[in-house]
C-alpha angles and dihedrals in degrees: 000000000000115000093029118142112272130213121256110226117227129184092275096048100033096095090056093051094042088052092051090051088054093047094255125124104219124190134173122251127190110238090202102052102012096235120144114234124206128187094051117253143156099257141026112267090209104050098013093229124136093230101116121145131185117247133173119251121213087237094227127113149124131281104254100178139342147180128204110226116214099164111045124213088227129031092233091076118086114221143260100040134154121240108197144185109216123197104213119218089252090061103255126119129231130191108223145132125272114225140176094045136078117258091239090058093056116112133175108250095032114141113246139181133201119266122188128219120191107225101171139346089279105031129065113170124216113228128170129232134184117279118236 
């Protein structure tokens, strides 16, 4: 997936991207209601308070849902690839890609873990791969 479009960190998302560069999966959690919040934002969508803090995720979870892409939206993406929703062990969900396995071997419920790929000096992307 070299040459793919990369995110541009902003003040709200920067802690997430800095964590990925350090090999840490960071997510926001509301200190008022306890909900995890991903994608990063200013306030909690559940209680509407601006009491979000950054915490580290264990980076392990279960494949919740997926789709195999055979016709990419952009030519930079090599097909086939797996777009996945992972339910992290802490209970929050993340849209990502599943790597290091063949699309025909992917199953809902499989155990996965985060795997990082350095894409530039600033951006390291979090992907997920099957757990042994």
